[in-house]
All heavy atoms as TSV, in Angstrom:
chain	resi	resn	atom	element	x	y	z
A	1	MET	N	N	61.037	152.480	68.539
A	1	MET	CA	C	59.812	152.358	69.169
A	1	MET	C	C	58.993	153.681	69.189
A	1	MET	O	O	57.831	153.701	68.964
A	1	MET	CB	C	59.984	151.849	70.628
A	1	MET	CG	C	58.721	151.673	71.392
A	1	MET	SD	S	57.836	150.224	70.822
A	1	MET	CE	C	56.580	150.180	72.002
A	2	LEU	N	N	59.691	154.733	69.535
A	2	LEU	CA	C	59.079	156.037	69.511
A	2	LEU	C	C	58.589	156.461	68.144
A	2	LEU	O	O	57.526	157.025	68.014
A	2	LEU	CB	C	60.046	157.100	70.096
A	2	LEU	CG	C	59.448	158.506	70.296
A	2	LEU	CD1	C	58.317	158.431	71.303
A	2	LEU	CD2	C	60.555	159.425	70.825
A	3	THR	N	N	59.338	156.127	67.110
A	3	THR	CA	C	58.934	156.397	65.755
A	3	THR	C	C	57.695	155.680	65.378
A	3	THR	O	O	56.752	156.282	64.805
A	3	THR	CB	C	60.037	156.017	64.779
A	3	THR	OG1	O	61.265	156.673	65.146
A	3	THR	CG2	C	59.711	156.458	63.348
A	4	TRP	N	N	57.583	154.448	65.802
A	4	TRP	CA	C	56.368	153.669	65.517
A	4	TRP	C	C	55.179	154.278	66.211
A	4	TRP	O	O	54.039	154.354	65.658
A	4	TRP	CB	C	56.566	152.223	66.012
A	4	TRP	CG	C	55.352	151.320	65.737
A	4	TRP	CD1	C	55.090	150.693	64.571
A	4	TRP	CD2	C	54.285	151.067	66.631
A	4	TRP	NE1	N	53.890	150.038	64.664
A	4	TRP	CE2	C	53.402	150.235	65.932
A	4	TRP	CE3	C	54.000	151.490	67.916
A	4	TRP	CZ2	C	52.208	149.799	66.539
A	4	TRP	CZ3	C	52.831	150.991	68.491
A	4	TRP	CH2	C	51.973	150.174	67.787
A	5	LEU	N	N	55.322	154.678	67.460
A	5	LEU	CA	C	54.236	155.324	68.237
A	5	LEU	C	C	53.737	156.639	67.551
A	5	LEU	O	O	52.589	156.902	67.425
A	5	LEU	CB	C	54.643	155.614	69.650
A	5	LEU	CG	C	54.690	154.434	70.605
A	5	LEU	CD1	C	55.251	154.852	71.949
A	5	LEU	CD2	C	53.313	153.847	70.814
A	6	VAL	N	N	54.703	157.414	67.106
A	6	VAL	CA	C	54.383	158.702	66.427
A	6	VAL	C	C	53.672	158.460	65.129
A	6	VAL	O	O	52.706	159.113	64.787
A	6	VAL	CB	C	55.665	159.581	66.235
A	6	VAL	CG1	C	55.357	160.759	65.348
A	6	VAL	CG2	C	56.203	160.019	67.574
A	7	ASN	N	N	54.133	157.410	64.333
A	7	ASN	CA	C	53.550	157.102	63.055
A	7	ASN	C	C	52.085	156.517	63.209
A	7	ASN	O	O	51.316	156.655	62.275
A	7	ASN	CB	C	54.392	156.152	62.338
A	7	ASN	CG	C	55.696	156.829	61.794
A	7	ASN	OD1	O	55.773	158.026	61.668
A	7	ASN	ND2	N	56.666	155.995	61.543
A	8	ASN	N	N	51.833	155.884	64.334
A	8	ASN	CA	C	50.545	155.250	64.561
A	8	ASN	C	C	49.718	155.912	65.606
A	8	ASN	O	O	48.753	155.271	66.121
A	8	ASN	CB	C	50.771	153.823	64.921
A	8	ASN	CG	C	51.375	153.004	63.743
A	8	ASN	OD1	O	50.800	152.982	62.648
A	8	ASN	ND2	N	52.576	152.422	63.966
A	9	LEU	N	N	49.995	157.113	66.002
A	9	LEU	CA	C	49.328	157.782	67.048
A	9	LEU	C	C	47.847	157.939	66.847
A	9	LEU	O	O	46.992	157.719	67.727
A	9	LEU	CB	C	49.941	159.132	67.357
A	9	LEU	CG	C	49.454	159.858	68.618
A	9	LEU	CD1	C	49.712	158.988	69.825
A	9	LEU	CD2	C	50.141	161.200	68.723
A	10	ALA	N	N	47.458	158.348	65.595
A	10	ALA	CA	C	46.021	158.479	65.292
A	10	ALA	C	C	45.266	157.183	65.426
A	10	ALA	O	O	44.149	157.143	66.001
A	10	ALA	CB	C	45.898	159.069	63.873
A	11	THR	N	N	45.827	156.089	64.958
A	11	THR	CA	C	45.192	154.830	65.045
A	11	THR	C	C	45.056	154.385	66.509
A	11	THR	O	O	44.013	153.853	66.881
A	11	THR	CB	C	46.020	153.716	64.273
A	11	THR	OG1	O	46.126	154.154	62.901
A	11	THR	CG2	C	45.349	152.393	64.373
A	12	ILE	N	N	46.055	154.631	67.290
A	12	ILE	CA	C	46.030	154.272	68.706
A	12	ILE	C	C	44.963	155.065	69.427
A	12	ILE	O	O	44.160	154.514	70.257
A	12	ILE	CB	C	47.425	154.498	69.362
A	12	ILE	CG1	C	48.418	153.520	68.747
A	12	ILE	CG2	C	47.333	154.340	70.845
A	12	ILE	CD1	C	49.882	153.778	69.119
A	13	ILE	N	N	44.833	156.345	69.194
A	13	ILE	CA	C	43.833	157.197	69.858
A	13	ILE	C	C	42.405	156.740	69.434
A	13	ILE	O	O	41.569	156.658	70.310
A	13	ILE	CB	C	44.118	158.689	69.526
A	13	ILE	CG1	C	45.366	159.139	70.197
A	13	ILE	CG2	C	42.909	159.544	69.926
A	13	ILE	CD1	C	45.858	160.515	69.770
A	14	VAL	N	N	42.213	156.514	68.170
A	14	VAL	CA	C	40.873	156.073	67.714
A	14	VAL	C	C	40.515	154.729	68.309
A	14	VAL	O	O	39.403	154.511	68.771
A	14	VAL	CB	C	40.788	156.089	66.200
A	14	VAL	CG1	C	39.545	155.383	65.710
A	14	VAL	CG2	C	40.937	157.439	65.597
A	15	SER	N	N	41.445	153.819	68.357
A	15	SER	CA	C	41.228	152.513	68.940
A	15	SER	C	C	40.886	152.627	70.454
A	15	SER	O	O	39.997	151.906	70.936
A	15	SER	CB	C	42.445	151.590	68.793
A	15	SER	OG	O	42.696	151.385	67.430
A	16	LEU	N	N	41.575	153.455	71.170
A	16	LEU	CA	C	41.281	153.647	72.629
A	16	LEU	C	C	39.934	154.255	72.837
A	16	LEU	O	O	39.191	153.903	73.731
A	16	LEU	CB	C	42.378	154.496	73.228
A	16	LEU	CG	C	43.745	153.787	73.436
A	16	LEU	CD1	C	44.726	154.767	73.958
A	16	LEU	CD2	C	43.649	152.567	74.339
A	17	ALA	N	N	39.602	155.217	71.966
A	17	ALA	CA	C	38.221	155.851	72.071
A	17	ALA	C	C	37.133	154.839	71.774
A	17	ALA	O	O	36.127	154.779	72.526
A	17	ALA	CB	C	38.164	157.013	71.047
A	18	LEU	N	N	37.297	154.002	70.789
A	18	LEU	CA	C	36.267	152.929	70.476
A	18	LEU	C	C	36.221	151.944	71.598
A	18	LEU	O	O	35.116	151.560	71.940
A	18	LEU	CB	C	36.647	152.251	69.156
A	18	LEU	CG	C	36.397	153.041	67.841
A	18	LEU	CD1	C	36.993	152.273	66.660
A	18	LEU	CD2	C	34.944	153.394	67.731
A	19	LEU	N	N	37.354	151.541	72.177
A	19	LEU	CA	C	37.303	150.614	73.270
A	19	LEU	C	C	36.575	151.263	74.477
A	19	LEU	O	O	35.825	150.554	75.180
A	19	LEU	CB	C	38.768	150.286	73.672
A	19	LEU	CG	C	38.939	149.332	74.852
A	19	LEU	CD1	C	38.316	147.978	74.525
A	19	LEU	CD2	C	40.371	149.140	75.185
A	20	ALA	N	N	36.794	152.517	74.764
A	20	ALA	CA	C	36.080	153.183	75.803
A	20	ALA	C	C	34.571	153.196	75.645
A	20	ALA	O	O	33.787	152.941	76.543
A	20	ALA	CB	C	36.647	154.613	76.035
A	21	VAL	N	N	34.154	153.450	74.386
A	21	VAL	CA	C	32.725	153.494	74.051
A	21	VAL	C	C	32.135	152.081	74.287
A	21	VAL	O	O	31.045	151.935	74.892
A	21	VAL	CB	C	32.519	153.975	72.608
A	21	VAL	CG1	C	31.071	153.703	72.182
A	21	VAL	CG2	C	32.834	155.478	72.494
A	22	VAL	N	N	32.821	151.010	73.833
A	22	VAL	CA	C	32.314	149.665	74.010
A	22	VAL	C	C	32.222	149.314	75.480
A	22	VAL	O	O	31.211	148.698	75.935
A	22	VAL	CB	C	33.228	148.673	73.210
A	22	VAL	CG1	C	32.909	147.230	73.604
A	22	VAL	CG2	C	33.098	148.884	71.724
A	23	ILE	N	N	33.226	149.663	76.284
A	23	ILE	CA	C	33.196	149.393	77.696
A	23	ILE	C	C	31.990	150.115	78.352
A	23	ILE	O	O	31.321	149.509	79.165
A	23	ILE	CB	C	34.529	149.793	78.332
A	23	ILE	CG1	C	35.616	148.816	77.898
A	23	ILE	CG2	C	34.386	149.809	79.886
A	23	ILE	CD1	C	37.001	149.224	78.358
A	24	LEU	N	N	31.756	151.362	77.974
A	24	LEU	CA	C	30.640	152.145	78.538
A	24	LEU	C	C	29.284	151.506	78.174
A	24	LEU	O	O	28.395	151.432	79.014
A	24	LEU	CB	C	30.693	153.596	78.150
A	24	LEU	CG	C	31.806	154.408	78.763
A	24	LEU	CD1	C	31.863	155.790	78.130
A	24	LEU	CD2	C	31.662	154.481	80.250
A	25	ILE	N	N	29.178	151.003	76.932
A	25	ILE	CA	C	27.936	150.366	76.503
A	25	ILE	C	C	27.670	149.076	77.260
A	25	ILE	O	O	26.543	148.839	77.737
A	25	ILE	CB	C	27.980	150.089	74.998
A	25	ILE	CG1	C	27.882	151.440	74.225
A	25	ILE	CG2	C	26.860	149.150	74.556
A	25	ILE	CD1	C	28.121	151.287	72.750
A	26	VAL	N	N	28.734	148.261	77.479
A	26	VAL	CA	C	28.567	147.009	78.204
A	26	VAL	C	C	28.216	147.355	79.647
A	26	VAL	O	O	27.319	146.636	80.207
A	26	VAL	CB	C	29.855	146.187	78.057
A	26	VAL	CG1	C	29.876	145.055	79.062
A	26	VAL	CG2	C	30.086	145.721	76.654
A	27	ARG	N	N	28.825	148.325	80.273
A	27	ARG	CA	C	28.501	148.669	81.633
A	27	ARG	C	C	27.035	149.099	81.757
A	27	ARG	O	O	26.344	148.751	82.698
A	27	ARG	CB	C	29.402	149.748	82.134
A	27	ARG	CG	C	30.780	149.248	82.466
A	27	ARG	CD	C	31.682	150.390	82.985
A	27	ARG	NE	N	31.116	150.885	84.261
A	27	ARG	CZ	C	31.539	152.033	84.801
A	27	ARG	NH1	N	32.476	152.743	84.265
A	27	ARG	NH2	N	30.958	152.425	85.913
A	28	LYS	N	N	26.577	149.913	80.774
A	28	LYS	CA	C	25.174	150.344	80.816
A	28	LYS	C	C	24.181	149.216	80.637
A	28	LYS	O	O	23.183	149.113	81.323
A	28	LYS	CB	C	24.962	151.390	79.686
A	28	LYS	CG	C	23.561	151.839	79.484
A	28	LYS	CD	C	23.117	152.752	80.627
A	28	LYS	CE	C	21.762	153.295	80.321
A	28	LYS	NZ	N	20.892	153.450	81.449
A	29	LEU	N	N	24.488	148.258	79.750
A	29	LEU	CA	C	23.632	147.090	79.589
A	29	LEU	C	C	23.572	146.206	80.772
A	29	LEU	O	O	22.494	145.711	81.166
A	29	LEU	CB	C	24.091	146.302	78.328
A	29	LEU	CG	C	23.846	146.940	76.942
A	29	LEU	CD1	C	24.545	146.095	75.879
A	29	LEU	CD2	C	22.401	147.101	76.689
A	30	ARG	N	N	24.693	146.009	81.407
A	30	ARG	CA	C	24.744	145.219	82.645
A	30	ARG	C	C	23.999	145.891	83.776
A	30	ARG	O	O	23.262	145.273	84.522
A	30	ARG	CB	C	26.194	144.899	83.067
A	30	ARG	CG	C	26.888	143.995	82.024
A	30	ARG	CD	C	28.284	143.734	82.449
A	30	ARG	NE	N	28.317	142.593	83.356
A	30	ARG	CZ	C	29.410	142.209	83.968
A	30	ARG	NH1	N	30.511	142.899	83.917
A	30	ARG	NH2	N	29.343	141.178	84.776
A	31	SER	N	N	24.134	147.144	83.908
A	31	SER	CA	C	23.458	147.929	84.925
A	31	SER	C	C	21.899	147.902	84.665
A	31	SER	O	O	21.194	147.675	85.659
A	31	SER	CB	C	23.912	149.427	84.877
A	31	SER	OG	O	23.187	150.170	85.707
A	32	ASP	N	N	21.494	148.073	83.438
A	32	ASP	CA	C	20.056	147.970	83.155
A	32	ASP	C	C	19.503	146.587	83.413
A	32	ASP	O	O	18.395	146.464	83.945
A	32	ASP	CB	C	19.798	148.369	81.711
A	32	ASP	CG	C	19.932	149.823	81.457
A	32	ASP	OD1	O	20.008	150.607	82.404
A	32	ASP	OD2	O	19.936	150.231	80.232
A	33	LYS	N	N	20.303	145.572	83.139
A	33	LYS	CA	C	19.837	144.173	83.412
A	33	LYS	C	C	19.651	143.930	84.877
A	33	LYS	O	O	18.718	143.330	85.303
A	33	LYS	CB	C	20.776	143.159	82.746
A	33	LYS	CG	C	20.307	141.773	82.909
A	33	LYS	CD	C	21.239	140.800	82.149
A	33	LYS	CE	C	20.704	139.426	82.343
A	33	LYS	NZ	N	20.100	138.835	81.211
A	34	LYS	N	N	20.575	144.422	85.699
A	34	LYS	CA	C	20.512	144.293	87.087
A	34	LYS	C	C	19.305	145.035	87.704
A	34	LYS	O	O	18.678	144.546	88.647
A	34	LYS	CB	C	21.782	144.776	87.779
A	34	LYS	CG	C	22.881	143.866	87.660
A	34	LYS	CD	C	24.150	144.391	88.390
A	34	LYS	CE	C	25.351	143.503	88.237
A	34	LYS	NZ	N	26.530	143.988	88.912
A	35	LYS	N	N	18.932	146.159	87.064
A	35	LYS	CA	C	17.783	146.919	87.512
A	35	LYS	C	C	16.435	146.337	86.987
A	35	LYS	O	O	15.395	146.842	87.282
A	35	LYS	CB	C	17.901	148.363	87.070
A	35	LYS	CG	C	18.993	149.101	87.755
A	35	LYS	CD	C	19.139	150.501	87.256
A	35	LYS	CE	C	20.305	151.192	87.902
A	35	LYS	NZ	N	20.470	152.558	87.347
A	36	GLY	N	N	16.548	145.334	86.106
A	36	GLY	CA	C	15.317	144.722	85.582
A	36	GLY	C	C	14.781	145.410	84.370
A	36	GLY	O	O	13.689	145.115	83.868
A	37	LYS	N	N	15.544	146.335	83.768
A	37	LYS	CA	C	15.128	146.989	82.563
A	37	LYS	C	C	15.351	146.153	81.358
A	37	LYS	O	O	16.241	145.327	81.357
A	37	LYS	CB	C	15.861	148.351	82.404
A	37	LYS	CG	C	15.519	149.322	83.478
A	37	LYS	CD	C	16.289	150.636	83.142
A	37	LYS	CE	C	15.971	151.667	84.223
A	37	LYS	NZ	N	16.786	152.904	83.940
A	38	SER	N	N	14.593	146.317	80.337
A	38	SER	CA	C	14.694	145.509	79.117
A	38	SER	C	C	15.053	146.438	77.933
A	38	SER	O	O	14.641	147.581	77.869
A	38	SER	CB	C	13.401	144.808	78.811
A	38	SER	OG	O	13.509	144.152	77.599
A	39	SER	N	N	15.827	145.892	77.039
A	39	SER	CA	C	16.224	146.723	75.845
A	39	SER	C	C	15.306	146.466	74.698
A	39	SER	O	O	15.529	147.005	73.598
A	39	SER	CB	C	17.653	146.371	75.466
A	39	SER	OG	O	17.734	144.980	75.107
A	40	CYS	N	N	14.243	145.660	74.871
A	40	CYS	CA	C	13.377	145.313	73.731
A	40	CYS	C	C	12.361	146.357	73.427
A	40	CYS	O	O	11.752	146.304	72.379
A	40	CYS	CB	C	12.721	143.942	73.977
A	40	CYS	SG	S	11.447	144.032	75.298
A	41	GLY	N	N	12.078	147.274	74.263
A	41	GLY	CA	C	11.080	148.301	74.037
A	41	GLY	C	C	9.753	148.057	74.640
A	41	GLY	O	O	8.850	148.833	74.631
A	42	GLY	N	N	9.516	146.802	75.118
A	42	GLY	CA	C	8.292	146.456	75.816
A	42	GLY	C	C	7.135	146.084	75.028
A	42	GLY	O	O	6.015	145.841	75.540
A	43	ASN	N	N	7.227	145.970	73.733
A	43	ASN	CA	C	6.128	145.543	72.869
A	43	ASN	C	C	6.222	144.039	72.655
A	43	ASN	O	O	6.819	143.607	71.745
A	43	ASN	CB	C	6.149	146.332	71.517
A	43	ASN	CG	C	4.941	146.018	70.653
A	43	ASN	OD1	O	4.022	145.416	71.125
A	43	ASN	ND2	N	4.996	146.443	69.438
A	44	CYS	N	N	5.548	143.276	73.461
A	44	CYS	CA	C	5.699	141.827	73.444
A	44	CYS	C	C	4.613	141.126	72.626
A	44	CYS	O	O	4.621	139.926	72.543
A	44	CYS	CB	C	5.635	141.299	74.878
A	44	CYS	SG	S	7.040	141.851	75.866
A	45	SER	N	N	3.719	141.861	72.051
A	45	SER	CA	C	2.562	141.246	71.348
A	45	SER	C	C	3.067	140.364	70.165
A	45	SER	O	O	2.460	139.368	69.905
A	45	SER	CB	C	1.607	142.278	70.821
A	45	SER	OG	O	2.225	143.165	69.936
A	46	GLY	N	N	4.125	140.730	69.513
A	46	GLY	CA	C	4.568	139.991	68.333
A	46	GLY	C	C	5.978	139.388	68.571
A	46	GLY	O	O	6.595	138.903	67.618
A	47	CYS	N	N	6.410	139.394	69.784
A	47	CYS	CA	C	7.782	138.863	70.085
A	47	CYS	C	C	7.771	137.453	70.423
A	47	CYS	O	O	7.081	136.964	71.307
A	47	CYS	CB	C	8.364	139.695	71.179
A	47	CYS	SG	S	10.058	139.177	71.614
A	48	ALA	N	N	8.590	136.631	69.702
A	48	ALA	CA	C	8.676	135.215	69.972
A	48	ALA	C	C	9.489	134.928	71.213
A	48	ALA	O	O	9.410	133.809	71.749
A	48	ALA	CB	C	9.318	134.514	68.751
A	49	ASN	N	N	10.267	135.848	71.717
A	49	ASN	CA	C	11.136	135.606	72.886
A	49	ASN	C	C	10.649	136.274	74.155
A	49	ASN	O	O	11.389	136.544	75.089
A	49	ASN	CB	C	12.568	136.077	72.558
A	49	ASN	CG	C	13.205	135.258	71.500
A	49	ASN	OD1	O	13.101	134.043	71.554
A	49	ASN	ND2	N	13.912	135.901	70.621
A	50	CYS	N	N	9.375	136.597	74.203
A	50	CYS	CA	C	8.821	137.315	75.372
A	50	CYS	C	C	9.039	136.544	76.668
A	50	CYS	O	O	9.324	137.096	77.677
A	50	CYS	CB	C	7.306	137.571	75.088
A	50	CYS	SG	S	6.548	138.475	76.442
A	51	GLN	N	N	8.941	135.200	76.654
A	51	GLN	CA	C	9.037	134.405	77.806
A	51	GLN	C	C	10.419	134.484	78.430
A	51	GLN	O	O	10.635	134.307	79.590
A	51	GLN	CB	C	8.626	132.954	77.591
A	51	GLN	CG	C	9.524	132.199	76.687
A	51	GLN	CD	C	9.172	132.246	75.261
A	51	GLN	OE1	O	8.391	133.060	74.835
A	51	GLN	NE2	N	9.732	131.363	74.470
A	52	TYR	N	N	11.441	134.778	77.588
A	52	TYR	CA	C	12.822	134.894	78.054
A	52	TYR	C	C	13.130	136.291	78.638
A	52	TYR	O	O	13.948	136.465	79.478
A	52	TYR	CB	C	13.809	134.591	77.001
A	52	TYR	CG	C	13.589	133.232	76.355
A	52	TYR	CD1	C	13.207	133.081	75.076
A	52	TYR	CD2	C	13.808	132.034	77.142
A	52	TYR	CE1	C	13.010	131.806	74.525
A	52	TYR	CE2	C	13.572	130.847	76.586
A	52	TYR	CZ	C	13.187	130.679	75.293
A	52	TYR	OH	O	12.966	129.423	74.776
A	53	CYS	N	N	12.389	137.287	78.097
A	53	CYS	CA	C	12.640	138.665	78.450
A	53	CYS	C	C	11.891	139.076	79.704
A	53	CYS	O	O	12.411	139.693	80.577
A	53	CYS	CB	C	12.262	139.542	77.287
A	53	CYS	SG	S	12.702	141.250	77.455
A	54	HIS	N	N	10.623	138.780	79.769
A	54	HIS	CA	C	9.743	139.160	80.860
A	54	HIS	C	C	9.128	137.916	81.520
A	54	HIS	O	O	8.186	137.344	81.042
A	54	HIS	CB	C	8.586	140.010	80.332
A	54	HIS	CG	C	9.082	141.254	79.622
A	54	HIS	ND1	N	9.503	142.335	80.272
A	54	HIS	CD2	C	9.184	141.524	78.285
A	54	HIS	CE1	C	9.865	143.242	79.372
A	54	HIS	NE2	N	9.680	142.768	78.187
A	55	HIS	N	N	9.718	137.540	82.640
A	55	HIS	CA	C	9.277	136.378	83.400
A	55	HIS	C	C	7.940	136.688	84.028
A	55	HIS	O	O	7.787	137.724	84.611
A	55	HIS	CB	C	10.284	135.896	84.414
A	55	HIS	CG	C	11.584	135.519	83.828
A	55	HIS	ND1	N	11.781	134.314	83.198
A	55	HIS	CD2	C	12.767	136.185	83.648
A	55	HIS	CE1	C	12.982	134.229	82.747
A	55	HIS	NE2	N	13.612	135.346	83.021
A	56	LYS	N	N	6.990	135.788	83.957
A	56	LYS	CA	C	5.716	135.958	84.585
A	56	LYS	C	C	5.599	135.200	85.886
A	56	LYS	O	O	6.144	134.193	86.086
A	56	LYS	CB	C	4.586	135.531	83.617
A	56	LYS	CG	C	4.528	136.424	82.405
A	56	LYS	CD	C	3.422	135.987	81.510
A	56	LYS	CE	C	3.390	136.893	80.304
A	56	LYS	NZ	N	2.391	136.523	79.347
């Protein structure tokens, strides 16, 4: 078991780092959604989904 961990240590570290980045991104998106912020940039003139993003 220890040999397998040593042989795959780089892969494990990179995978954990990527998982941490994904978790932080999801937390930020959820936090912004709760605060009413939008990720679309606010230019609704040509957006077909404006009614879903900004409720009037």
